[in-house]
C-alpha positions as CSV (number, residue, x, y, z in Angstrom):
1,M,90.7,146.8,114.6
2,K,90.5,143.2,115.6
3,L,87.8,141.0,114.1
4,F,86.3,138.3,116.3
5,M,83.9,135.6,115.0
6,M,82.1,134.5,118.1
7,S,82.6,137.7,120.0
8,I,83.5,141.1,118.7
9,I,85.2,143.5,116.4
10,L,86.9,145.8,118.8
11,I,86.9,149.5,117.9
12,L,88.3,151.7,120.6
13,S,87.3,155.3,121.2
14,I,85.3,155.9,118.1
15,P,81.9,157.7,118.0
16,L,78.8,155.5,117.5
17,Y,77.7,157.6,114.5
18,S,80.4,158.2,112.0
19,K,78.3,160.5,109.9
20,E,75.2,162.7,110.4
21,V,72.0,161.1,109.2
22,K,69.5,163.7,108.0
23,K,66.0,163.4,109.5
24,N,62.9,165.1,108.4
25,P,61.1,167.3,111.0
26,T,58.4,164.7,111.6
27,E,60.9,162.0,112.5
28,K,62.8,164.4,114.7
29,N,59.7,165.4,116.6
30,S,58.7,161.8,117.0
31,R,62.1,160.9,118.5
32,F,61.8,163.8,121.0
33,E,58.3,162.7,122.0
34,K,59.5,159.2,122.7
35,L,62.4,160.5,124.7
36,E,60.0,162.7,126.7
37,L,57.9,159.6,127.4
38,F,61.0,157.9,128.8
39,N,61.8,160.9,130.9
40,K,58.3,161.0,132.3
41,V,58.5,157.3,133.3
42,L,61.9,157.9,134.9
43,Y,60.6,160.9,136.8
44,L,57.5,158.9,138.0
45,I,59.7,156.1,139.3
46,E,62.1,158.5,141.0
47,G,59.3,160.4,142.7
48,Q,56.7,157.7,143.6
49,Y,58.3,154.3,143.8
50,Y,58.0,153.1,147.4
51,R,61.7,152.8,147.9
52,E,64.6,155.0,146.9
53,V,66.0,154.0,143.6
54,D,69.5,154.0,142.1
55,M,69.3,156.3,139.1
56,E,72.4,154.8,137.4
57,K,71.0,151.3,137.8
58,L,67.8,152.4,136.2
59,I,69.5,154.0,133.2
60,Q,71.7,151.0,132.7
61,G,68.7,148.7,132.9
62,A,66.9,150.7,130.3
63,L,70.0,150.6,128.0
64,R,70.3,146.8,128.4
65,G,66.6,146.5,127.5
66,M,66.9,148.7,124.5
67,M,69.9,146.7,123.1
68,A,68.1,143.4,123.8
69,T,65.3,144.3,121.4
70,L,67.8,144.3,118.5
71,D,69.3,140.8,118.4
72,P,71.0,138.2,120.7
73,H,74.5,139.6,120.1
74,S,73.9,143.3,120.6
75,A,74.4,144.5,124.1
76,F,75.1,147.4,126.5
77,L,78.5,146.7,128.2
78,D,79.2,148.1,131.7
79,K,82.8,148.7,132.9
80,E,83.6,145.2,134.0
81,V,82.2,143.5,130.9
82,F,83.8,146.0,128.5
83,K,87.2,145.5,130.3
84,N,87.0,141.7,129.7
85,M,86.0,141.8,126.0
86,Q,89.5,141.0,124.7
87,E,90.0,137.9,126.8
88,G,90.2,134.5,125.2
89,T,91.9,135.3,121.9
90,D,95.4,134.2,122.8
91,G,94.5,130.7,123.7
92,E,94.9,131.2,127.5
93,Y,92.2,132.6,129.9
94,G,90.4,131.8,133.1
95,G,87.1,130.0,133.2
96,I,85.4,126.6,132.6
97,G,85.7,126.4,128.8
98,I,82.3,126.8,127.2
99,E,80.7,128.9,124.5
100,V,77.1,129.9,125.3
101,T,74.2,131.7,123.6
102,Y,70.5,132.4,124.3
103,R,68.0,130.3,122.5
104,D,64.2,130.5,123.1
105,G,64.8,132.3,126.4
106,S,67.3,129.8,127.7
107,L,71.1,130.0,128.2
108,V,72.3,127.2,126.0
109,V,75.8,125.7,125.6
110,V,76.9,126.0,122.0
111,T,80.0,123.9,122.7
112,P,82.3,122.8,125.5
113,I,85.9,123.4,124.4
114,D,88.2,120.3,124.3
115,D,90.3,119.6,127.3
116,T,88.6,122.1,129.6
117,P,86.9,121.7,133.0
118,A,83.4,121.8,131.3
119,A,84.3,119.1,128.7
120,K,85.8,116.9,131.4
121,A,82.9,117.3,133.8
122,G,80.4,116.1,131.1
123,V,78.8,119.4,129.9
124,L,77.4,118.8,126.4
125,A,76.5,121.0,123.5
126,G,72.8,121.8,123.7
127,D,72.6,121.7,127.5
128,A,70.4,124.5,128.8
129,I,72.0,126.2,131.9
130,V,69.2,126.9,134.3
131,E,71.3,127.5,137.4
132,I,74.7,129.0,138.1
133,N,75.9,128.4,141.7
134,H,72.3,127.5,142.6
135,E,70.9,130.8,141.3
136,N,68.3,130.8,138.5
137,T,69.5,132.2,135.2
138,I,66.0,133.5,134.2
139,G,66.2,137.2,133.4
140,L,70.0,137.4,133.0
141,T,71.4,138.9,129.8
142,L,74.0,136.9,127.9
143,D,76.8,139.1,129.2
144,E,75.6,138.9,132.8
145,A,75.5,135.1,132.5
146,I,79.0,135.0,131.2
147,E,80.2,137.2,134.0
148,K,78.6,134.8,136.5
149,L,80.4,131.9,134.8
150,K,83.7,133.6,135.3
151,G,85.5,133.8,138.6
152,K,88.7,133.3,140.5
153,L,91.0,130.5,139.4
154,G,90.7,127.4,141.5
155,Q,87.2,128.4,142.7
156,K,84.4,125.9,142.4
157,I,81.4,126.5,140.2
158,H,78.1,124.6,140.2
159,L,75.9,124.4,137.1
160,G,72.3,123.0,136.9
161,V,71.5,122.0,133.3
162,K,68.5,120.6,131.5
163,R,69.3,118.1,128.8
164,N,67.1,116.9,125.9
165,G,65.4,113.6,126.8
166,Q,65.8,114.1,130.6
167,D,63.2,115.5,132.9
168,K,65.4,116.2,135.9
169,I,68.0,118.9,136.3
170,I,71.5,117.5,136.0
171,H,73.9,119.0,138.6
172,I,77.5,119.5,137.5
173,S,80.4,120.9,139.6
174,M,83.8,121.9,138.4
175,V,86.8,124.1,139.2
176,R,87.7,127.2,137.2
177,R,91.1,126.9,135.6
178,V,93.4,128.8,133.3
179,I,92.2,127.6,129.9
180,K,95.2,126.6,127.8
181,T,93.7,125.4,124.6
182,Q,95.7,123.4,122.0
183,P,94.1,124.7,118.8
184,V,95.1,121.7,116.6
185,K,95.1,118.0,117.2
186,S,96.0,115.5,114.5
187,E,96.6,111.9,113.6
188,L,97.9,110.0,110.6
189,I,95.4,107.4,109.6
190,E,96.6,104.3,107.7
191,N,99.8,106.2,106.9
192,E,98.0,108.0,104.1
193,Y,95.2,110.2,105.5
194,I,95.8,113.3,107.6
195,F,93.2,114.0,110.3
196,L,93.2,117.6,111.7
197,R,90.9,118.7,114.5
198,L,90.7,122.5,115.1
199,G,89.1,123.3,118.5
200,Q,88.8,127.1,117.9
201,F,90.2,129.8,115.7
202,Q,92.7,131.4,118.1
203,R,96.0,133.2,117.3
204,D,98.4,131.2,115.1
205,S,95.9,128.3,114.6
206,A,96.8,128.2,110.9
207,K,100.5,128.2,111.7
208,F,100.1,125.2,114.1
209,M,98.0,123.4,111.5
210,G,100.6,124.0,108.8
211,E,103.3,122.6,111.2
212,H,101.2,119.4,111.8
213,I,100.8,119.0,108.0
214,Q,104.5,119.5,107.3
215,N,105.5,117.0,109.9
216,Y,103.2,114.3,108.3
217,I,104.6,115.1,104.9
218,K,108.1,114.4,106.2
219,E,106.9,111.2,107.8
220,I,105.1,110.0,104.7
221,G,108.0,111.1,102.5
222,N,106.2,113.1,99.8
223,E,103.2,115.5,99.6
224,N,101.9,113.5,96.6
225,K,101.5,110.4,98.9
226,I,98.8,112.1,101.0
227,K,95.6,110.3,99.9
228,G,93.3,112.8,101.7
229,I,92.8,115.3,104.5
230,V,89.9,115.3,107.1
231,L,89.5,118.7,108.6
232,D,87.3,118.4,111.8
233,L,85.4,121.6,112.6
234,R,82.7,119.9,114.7
235,S,81.8,121.9,117.8
236,N,84.3,124.6,116.9
237,P,82.7,127.8,118.2
238,G,84.7,130.2,116.0
239,G,87.3,132.8,117.0
240,L,89.4,135.2,115.0
241,L,88.4,136.1,111.4
242,D,92.0,136.5,110.3
243,E,92.7,132.9,111.4
244,A,89.7,131.7,109.5
245,V,91.2,133.3,106.4
246,N,94.6,131.9,107.1
247,V,93.2,128.3,107.6
248,A,91.2,128.5,104.4
249,S,94.3,129.8,102.6
250,L,96.2,126.6,103.4
251,F,93.9,124.7,101.0
252,L,92.9,127.4,98.4
253,K,95.1,128.8,95.6
254,D,93.3,132.2,95.3
255,G,89.9,133.9,95.3
256,I,87.5,135.1,98.0
257,V,87.3,133.5,101.4
258,V,84.5,135.7,102.9
259,S,82.8,139.1,102.5
260,T,80.7,141.2,104.8
261,E,77.6,143.1,103.9
262,G,76.6,146.1,106.1
263,R,73.5,148.2,106.3
264,D,74.3,149.6,102.9
265,G,74.4,146.5,100.7
266,K,76.5,148.2,98.1
267,N,79.5,148.5,100.4
268,K,81.2,145.2,101.0
269,E,84.4,144.3,102.7
270,I,86.1,141.3,101.0
271,K,88.8,139.0,102.5
272,Y,90.9,137.2,99.9
273,V,92.9,134.0,100.0
274,K,96.5,134.6,101.1
275,K,98.8,133.6,98.3
276,S,101.9,133.1,100.3
277,G,102.8,130.4,102.7
278,L,102.1,126.6,102.8
279,K,99.7,125.4,100.2
280,I,98.1,121.9,100.1
281,L,96.1,122.0,96.9
282,K,96.1,118.4,95.5
283,A,94.9,116.1,98.3
284,P,91.2,115.6,98.3
285,M,89.4,116.9,101.5
286,V,86.5,116.3,103.7
287,V,85.4,118.9,106.3
288,L,83.3,117.6,109.2
289,I,80.7,120.0,110.8
290,N,77.8,119.8,113.2
291,A,75.2,122.0,114.8
292,S,77.8,123.5,117.1
293,S,80.2,124.5,114.3
294,A,79.8,128.3,114.3
295,S,81.1,131.5,112.9
296,A,84.7,131.1,111.7
297,S,84.0,127.3,111.2
298,E,81.2,128.2,108.9
299,I,83.3,130.7,107.0
300,V,86.0,128.1,106.3
301,A,83.5,125.3,105.5
302,G,81.6,127.7,103.2
303,A,84.7,128.9,101.4
304,L,86.0,125.4,100.8
305,Q,82.5,124.3,99.7
306,D,82.0,127.2,97.3
307,H,85.5,126.7,95.7
308,K,84.7,123.0,95.4
309,R,87.9,122.2,97.3
310,A,86.2,120.0,99.9
311,I,83.2,117.8,100.5
312,I,81.3,119.0,103.6
313,M,80.0,116.1,105.8
314,G,78.0,116.1,109.0
315,R,75.0,118.1,110.0
316,Q,73.7,121.7,109.4
317,S,76.0,124.2,111.2
318,F,75.0,126.7,113.9
319,G,74.3,129.7,111.7
320,K,76.2,132.5,113.4
321,G,77.0,134.8,110.5
322,S,76.7,138.3,112.0
323,V,79.5,140.8,112.7
324,Q,79.6,142.8,116.0
325,S,81.5,146.0,116.7
326,V,82.2,147.3,120.2
327,A,82.5,151.1,120.7
328,K,83.6,152.8,123.8
329,I,81.0,155.5,124.5
330,D,82.5,157.0,127.6
331,N,85.3,156.2,130.1
332,E,83.5,153.2,131.6
333,N,80.9,151.8,129.2
334,G,80.6,150.4,125.7
335,V,78.1,149.1,123.3
336,K,78.3,145.9,121.3
337,L,76.3,146.3,118.1
338,T,75.7,144.0,115.1
339,I,76.9,145.9,112.0
340,A,77.1,143.4,109.2
341,Q,76.6,139.8,108.0
342,Y,79.1,137.4,106.6
343,M,78.8,135.9,103.2
344,T,80.5,132.9,101.5
345,P,82.4,133.4,98.2
346,N,79.2,132.7,96.3
347,D,77.4,135.4,98.3
348,R,75.5,132.9,100.5
349,K,74.5,134.3,103.8
350,I,75.2,132.2,106.9
351,Q,73.2,134.1,109.5
352,A,70.4,131.8,111.0
353,I,70.9,129.4,108.1
354,G,74.3,127.9,108.5
355,I,76.2,125.6,106.1
356,T,74.3,122.7,104.6
357,P,76.6,119.6,104.3
358,D,77.0,118.0,100.9
359,V,76.7,114.6,102.7
360,E,74.5,114.4,105.8
361,L,76.0,112.2,108.4
362,D,74.8,111.7,112.0
363,E,77.1,111.4,114.9
364,V,77.2,107.8,116.2
365,D,79.1,106.3,119.1
366,A,81.5,104.0,117.2
367,A,82.0,101.7,120.2
368,W,78.2,101.3,120.5
369,L,77.9,100.6,116.8
370,K,80.6,98.0,117.1
371,N,78.9,96.3,120.0
372,H,75.5,96.4,118.4
373,K,76.4,95.3,114.8
374,Q,74.0,92.7,113.4
375,N,75.6,89.2,113.3
376,E,77.2,88.8,109.8
377,D,78.8,85.5,110.5
378,F,77.0,83.1,108.2
379,V,77.9,79.5,107.1
380,R,79.7,79.7,103.8
381,E,80.5,77.2,101.1
382,I,84.0,76.8,102.5
383,D,82.6,75.6,105.9
384,L,80.8,72.7,104.3
385,R,82.3,69.2,104.8
386,N,84.1,67.9,101.6
387,H,83.5,71.2,99.7
388,L,85.0,71.5,96.3
389,T,87.8,74.0,95.8
390,S,88.3,76.1,92.7
391,T,91.6,74.4,91.9
392,I,93.1,71.0,92.5
393,E,95.5,71.2,95.4
394,T,98.2,68.9,96.7
395,N,97.7,67.2,100.1
396,E,100.0,69.8,101.7
397,E,98.1,72.7,100.1
398,S,94.8,71.2,101.2
399,K,96.0,70.9,104.8
400,L,97.0,74.6,104.7
401,I,93.6,75.6,103.4
402,N,91.8,73.6,106.0
403,D,94.0,75.0,108.8
404,K,93.2,78.6,107.6
405,K,89.5,77.7,107.4
406,K,89.5,76.5,111.0
407,K,91.3,79.6,112.2
408,D,88.8,81.8,110.3
409,R,85.9,79.9,111.9
410,L,87.4,80.3,115.3
411,K,87.8,84.0,114.8
412,R,84.2,84.4,113.8
413,I,83.0,82.4,116.8
414,E,85.2,84.6,119.0
415,R,83.7,87.7,117.5
416,I,80.2,86.5,118.2
417,Q,80.9,85.3,121.8
418,N,83.1,88.1,123.0
419,K,81.9,91.7,123.1
420,E,84.3,94.5,123.7
421,K,83.8,96.3,127.0
422,K,82.7,99.9,127.0
423,K,85.4,102.3,127.7
424,D,85.0,105.1,130.2
425,A,84.0,107.9,127.8
426,E,84.7,110.7,130.2
427,F,88.4,110.0,130.7
428,A,89.3,108.0,127.5
429,P,91.6,109.9,125.2
430,Y,90.2,110.9,121.9
431,I,91.2,108.5,119.1
432,A,90.2,109.6,115.6
433,T,90.1,106.0,114.2
434,E,87.3,105.2,116.8
435,D,85.2,108.2,115.7
436,F,82.4,107.0,113.4
437,Q,82.2,110.2,111.4
438,V,86.0,110.4,110.9
439,L,85.9,106.8,109.6
440,Q,83.2,107.6,107.2
441,A,85.2,110.6,106.0
442,V,88.2,108.4,105.4
443,N,86.0,105.8,103.6
444,F,84.8,108.6,101.3
445,L,88.3,109.7,100.5
446,K,89.2,106.0,99.7
447,T,86.3,105.8,97.2
448,F,87.5,109.2,95.8
449,G,90.9,107.6,95.1
450,V,89.4,104.5,93.6
451,Y,87.1,106.5,91.3
452,N,90.0,108.7,90.1
453,N,92.1,105.6,89.3
454,F,89.2,104.1,87.4
455,I,88.7,107.2,85.3
456,K,92.5,107.3,84.5
457,K,92.5,103.7,83.4
458,S,89.4,104.3,81.3
459,L,91.0,107.2,79.5
């Protein structure tokens, strides 16, 4: 069994019903009556529809409609869709690199994955895909839409998207590529704070993250010199459950990471912290999330929050907390069915709720903020002619002070007159120290250190 966060739990060749459910005669008769109603409609279409119909197509359409009444993640899977269900878990697959879902009848981008054709072409989280290769997406199921997004490597694909705040359809073209995602990106900020960005929970994500951390420990010289860790899970769509457990286990000593509650609330499956392997337990942590942080991201954020191991900053997460299983029902078809919900260690349900951050923090373009800061360059006492100094200086010291004053004034004038040019956001490499939310997370960690030192001195 493989557990998938954004996609599936794959269970091959098992019956849909593991045990017989006893029904009273009235319920049994009611089911037969409804099946007879279905049979009558089918017979009527077959006999009187003005064109000859494909019976297999009709049956599959009815099955898709039946599954669509349950929830957005349950679906009937035909041969092609079922065959492709295991793609994307090894960090290499063909496509454009987006996670999608249905919201209010529209096909919506949950997140574009870093360094993929979609991200580079300018597709944004929240974009509603209204056209795929100039064909309307109205009426498509989620799995049908995903199949249309896939295609031959090197083949062009055209998307028409509607974006909040814009009336016109935005047309975006890109080329399908082999998606080779690097799960972990990192930076060492001010030689004291480790920044870790996890793009998605794919195989060995925790292993790669551990390697990045160990490299920085060697560079700094000692684990105790790490002043803080920023774990960036923004726009992370999820992935493998086992990797979510492994990532959380890097920062937790013991306890529960996540549990699942099925139809019978009494039966729970619990995933515990792995006690072996690398452990980073002392350094204070901030976890960044946003509305596109889903599934495995929410499990890790929820676990670290419940164990009081990290402060969660950002915006309310996506709220994908349901578990799907895929069962093979014959040689060609399968069914994806929601079977359970995830819960945090404190038994909080994630589904349609998400993780609420401890500190709400909007995403702001740091370059824009820098260019639009209010002028804080005021005339100060030191700028006044013949100002008094706090001490009596020699002529040489006075000259040095005046020279420094002039340099400071020139710098302030330069800051006022010269504004930094905007960088090309589409092609500029990501730099953590230019990310507003990352900077606020580091600032928080700095105050955490100051507070701890103050408490120690007071005691």
